[in-house]
C-alpha positions in Angstrom: -215.7 106.9 12.0 -217.2 109.6 9.8 -219.9 107.1 8.7 -220.8 106.4 12.3 -220.5 110.0 13.5 -224.2 110.8 13.9 -224.8 107.4 15.6 -221.8 107.9 17.9 -223.0 111.4 18.9 -226.3 109.9 20.1 -224.7 107.3 22.4 -224.6 108.5 26.1 -221.7 108.2 28.5 -221.3 104.6 29.4 -222.3 103.3 25.9 -225.7 102.1 27.2 -224.0 99.6 29.5 -221.3 98.4 27.2 -217.7 98.6 28.3 -214.4 97.1 27.4 -210.7 97.0 28.0 -208.7 98.0 24.8 -205.5 96.3 26.0 -205.0 93.7 23.2 -201.3 93.3 23.7 -200.9 93.8 27.4 -200.8 96.8 29.6 -197.8 99.0 29.9 -198.6 101.9 32.2 -199.2 102.5 35.0 -198.9 98.8 35.7 -197.0 96.4 33.5 -198.9 93.2 32.7 -197.9 91.6 29.5 -200.7 89.0 29.8 -203.5 91.4 30.1 -205.9 91.2 27.2 -208.9 93.0 25.9 -212.4 92.2 27.0 -215.8 93.4 26.1 -218.6 93.2 28.7 -222.2 94.2 28.9 -222.9 93.4 25.2 -226.6 93.1 24.4 -228.7 92.7 21.3 -229.5 96.5 21.5 -225.9 97.4 20.9 -224.6 98.1 17.4 -221.3 98.9 15.8 -221.4 102.5 17.0 -221.8 101.3 20.6 -218.7 99.1 20.3 -216.7 102.0 18.9 -217.9 104.4 21.6 -217.0 101.8 24.3 -213.5 101.5 22.8 -213.1 105.2 22.8 -214.2 105.4 26.4 -211.9 102.6 27.4 -208.9 104.2 25.7 -209.7 107.4 27.7 -209.9 105.3 30.9 -206.5 103.9 30.3 -205.1 107.5 29.8 -207.0 108.5 33.0 -205.1 105.7 34.9 -201.8 107.2 33.7 -202.8 110.8 34.4 -203.9 109.9 37.9 -200.6 108.3 38.5 -198.5 111.2 37.1 -200.5 114.2 38.4 -201.5 114.8 42.0 -205.2 115.2 43.0 -204.4 118.7 44.3 -203.8 119.9 40.7 -207.1 119.2 39.0 -206.8 122.1 36.6 -203.4 121.0 35.3 -204.2 120.5 31.6 -203.3 117.4 29.6 -201.9 118.0 26.1 -203.1 115.6 23.4 -201.1 114.8 20.3 -201.7 112.3 17.5 -205.0 110.6 16.8 -207.2 111.9 19.6 -206.1 115.5 19.0 -207.4 115.3 15.4 -211.0 114.8 16.5 -212.8 117.5 18.6 -215.2 114.8 19.8 -212.4 112.5 21.1 -210.6 115.5 22.7 -213.8 116.4 24.5 -214.3 112.8 25.6 -210.8 112.9 27.1 -211.5 116.1 28.9 -214.8 114.7 30.3 -213.2 111.4 31.4 -210.0 113.0 32.8 -212.1 115.7 34.6 -209.5 118.3 33.7 -208.8 120.6 30.8 -207.3 119.1 27.6 -205.3 121.0 25.1 -205.3 119.3 21.7 -202.5 120.1 19.3 -203.3 121.1 15.8 -200.2 119.3 14.5 -201.3 115.7 13.7 -197.8 114.5 13.6 -196.2 116.1 16.6 -193.4 113.5 17.0 -192.4 114.0 13.3 -192.4 117.8 13.7 -190.3 117.5 16.9 -187.8 115.3 15.0 -187.7 117.8 12.2 -187.0 120.6 14.6 -184.2 118.6 16.2 -182.7 117.9 12.7 -182.7 121.6 11.9 -180.6 122.3 15.0 -178.3 119.3 14.4 -177.7 120.3 10.8 -176.8 123.8 11.9 -179.7 125.4 10.1 -181.1 126.8 13.4 -178.9 127.8 16.4 -181.2 126.3 19.0 -184.4 124.3 19.5 -186.1 127.5 20.7 -185.2 129.3 17.5 -186.5 126.4 15.4 -189.7 126.3 17.4 -190.2 130.0 16.7 -191.1 129.1 13.1 -194.0 126.9 14.2 -197.4 127.7 15.5 -198.5 125.8 18.6 -202.2 125.9 17.6 -203.6 124.3 20.8 -207.4 124.0 21.1 -208.7 123.9 24.7 -211.4 121.5 25.8 -212.9 121.7 29.3 -214.8 119.0 31.1 -218.6 119.4 31.0 -219.5 119.2 34.7 -222.5 116.8 34.4 -220.9 114.5 31.9 -217.6 114.5 33.8 -219.4 113.6 37.0 -221.0 110.6 35.2 -217.6 109.6 33.8 -216.1 109.7 37.2 -218.7 107.1 38.3 -218.2 105.0 35.2 -214.4 105.2 35.5 -214.6 103.7 39.1 -216.9 101.0 37.8 -214.5 100.3 34.9 -211.6 100.0 37.2 -213.4 97.5 39.4 -214.7 95.4 36.5 -211.2 95.5 34.9 -209.6 94.2 38.1 -212.1 91.3 38.2 -211.5 90.1 34.6 -207.8 90.7 34.9 -207.6 88.3 37.8 -209.9 85.8 36.1 -208.5 86.0 32.5 -205.4 88.1 32.5 -203.0 85.7 34.2 -202.9 83.1 31.5 -200.1 83.3 28.9 
């Protein structure tokens, strides 16, 4: 990704007409469909490796958007989403998530949040800390805040709706075979 960084930064929202579904092993949430598979559409000779990677990043953000839309009500658009793991490590991916979600994103500075949580629980279980709150007091939350950029978020709103419609079409056509 570092090698493609400059090229990725030059690709506009919508990856110059290239889109995809990243669901290589079926969808899990918000709708379970074990037969759903990945698909790439809109590929032309003007697209390069960076376009495919950017389209994959956008598609991953769209899948997260589906889940967020299911879990959070529309009347709470400023409720932030907290990122952990891979996307939280990259300011560019965290910003992309904020733009696609259309809401603030807080990216954790801890790249292995699950591992840290397990370690904190182990401290409490071993009696080295009296409570989870006490164990957490020794850590720094280190959240970075990303806010949607209005013009780009508006474009992603349109692209997300198009992605959902296209995804529904190919899921019906291709997603039902085992």
